[in-house]
N, C-alpha and C positions, 0 to 999 in steps of 0.2 A: 504493499500500500503505499509506504514512505520510503524514499531513496536514503541512504546513508547521509548524504548532503542534507536532506530535509529533517531528518531526526535530529542532527547535529544542531540545525538551525532552531529547531522548537526547543532544544534545551538552552540555547543562548537565549533567545526570546524570554523564556519564562524565569531564567536566572535574573535578567534584568527587571521583568515585570514583577518578581517576588518582593524586590525592594520597595515596591508600591502597591503591595498585596491590597491593604485596606481600601486604596483609592481606586484601584482598577476594579476590584470586586464588586465594592458598593455601587460604582458608577453603573456597571455591567446590570445589577440587581435593579437598581432604581430605573433603569432604561427598561428592563423587561416589565417590571410593575406599571410602568406609564405606557407602553406599547401594547401590553397584553395584560389587561387589569385583572382577568380571572386568575392570573397567576399569585395575586395577593391573598387569595384565600388559605393557602398554605402559612401564612405569616401574620394571620389576623391577631394573633396573642402578642405579637412584636411590634415595637416602635420601627416603622420601615420609612419615616421621613429622612430627607436627604441629610447625610453625615450624623445619623443617629448612631449611639454605641451598637445596637444590634444590628444595623445596616453594616456597618464597618467591620464587625466582628464575624459575620457570617460570610460577607465579601472576602475577607482574607482567608477564611478556611478554603473557601472555593477556589480561590488563586492558588493557595500552597498546594491543594489536593490536585489541582490541574498540573503544576510544575513538577510535582512529585510523579504523575503519570507520564510526563515528558519524559524525566529521567529513566523511567522504567517501561519505556514504551513496548519492549519486547514481552514483557510479563504484565501487559496491562490488565488484562483479565485478574489474575492472581492480585495484582496491587490494588484493583479497585474493588474486589470482593466484599470487603466488610462495608464500605459505601454503598454497593449495590443492594447488599442485604438490608441496610438502614433505611434506605429511601423505598425498597418495594415493602418490606414487612413491618416497620414501625411508623415511618412517616407517611407511607402510602402515596407518594408524589407520582401524579400521572406522567409517564415517560415522554409524553410531548414536550413538558415544560423543559426537558433536557436540551432539546432542540432549539427551544426558543432561547434558552438563556444562551446556548453556544452562539446562535446570531448574535445576541446583544455583547458578547464578549468580542467578536469579531469587530463589530462597531467600535466598541470601546477601545479596542487595541489599536484600531486604525486611526482613531482620534489623538492617541497617545503616542503612537509610534512615529506618525508623520512618513517623511520619506523612507523611512527604515521599513515601512510597513509595505514591501515591495510586492509584485505580482507572485512570485514565488513564495515569500512569507505567507502571504494572504492563503494561496493554494494550500501549502504545507499545513496551516493552522486550521483550515476548513476541514482538511482530510483528518487530522488528528482529533479535532472537537466533535467530528460525527462519530469517529470510533471510540472517544470518550462517552459520548451519549449513549451509545449502541451498548458498550459494555455496562455501563450503570443500569440499562434496561432490561440486562439480561435475566436477573431474577424474577422479571415479570412474567416470563413464559412457562 
């Protein structure tokens, strides 16, 4: 699915983005809640206003999980198994939401990375986030 160069590129991107994990994650979540309001239902018990502690904390966890997945892309299914089970069995998040968030992460990265978000980086990130979403949704089958 991904070439060696694309895998290395993803690790580099997520190493940089991990330094701003709260900001990137919170912005992507807020973008998702704004563009896809139904996704808010899973967060009704939290303050999801811009820059809220809940949004920053959850956004950071998401970005760090994605960065960990990028580092372990060859074992993505194993790496994400606990997250997949959590989202399927406890949180019961509809798997479509993973795709929606992936799209919002792509847009957020494009905004933050500017010229560094080349067509090659965009394509690699899109393929990776699609795989990430698919692995998270595996426990639903």
